[in-house]
C-alpha positions, -999 to +999 in steps of 0.1 A: +675+059-231+668+093-248+645+118-232+626+124-265+623+108-299+610+125-330+578+111-343+569+136-370+587+166-384+568+199-385+584+222-410+619+209-405+629+237-382+665+230-370+689+252-351+727+251-349+740+245-314+775+242-299+773+228-263+799+236-237+797+200-225+786+169-245+749+162-249+732+129-258+710+122-287+674+129-278+683+151-248+658+179-242+674+213-237+660+248-229+672+275-253+681+310-241+648+323-255+629+298-234+619+273-261+626+236-257+648+218-283+658+182-288+693+170-298+689+158-334+722+139-340+720+101-335+754+101-318+748+133-297+770+163-299+805+165-284+816+194-263+825+225-284+814+209-316+786+223-338+755+201-340+718+205-347+687+207-325+651+200-335+630+231-325+597+219-340+579+185-344+560+159-326+580+139-300+575+110-277+590+121-243+598+101-212+579+110-181+598+128-154+598+120-117+592+156-105+560+162-085+543+195-083+518+207-057+491+233-061+506+267-055+541+258-065+558+285-086 
């Protein structure tokens, strides 16, 4: 199951991306500038192959299992 699914595009902002290891469709990544992005390809992106990431839009995302306590950095 993917981590995020695009519900509505917001300005069609996409960014080229070449991963060092394969990434799955819908996988959420953190870009070097701190922004989040979602793998756009329905088949994912193979290692060392150029693909595209959504950098804008409305997404359904899966809930993580990480818990945070007050005062955590």
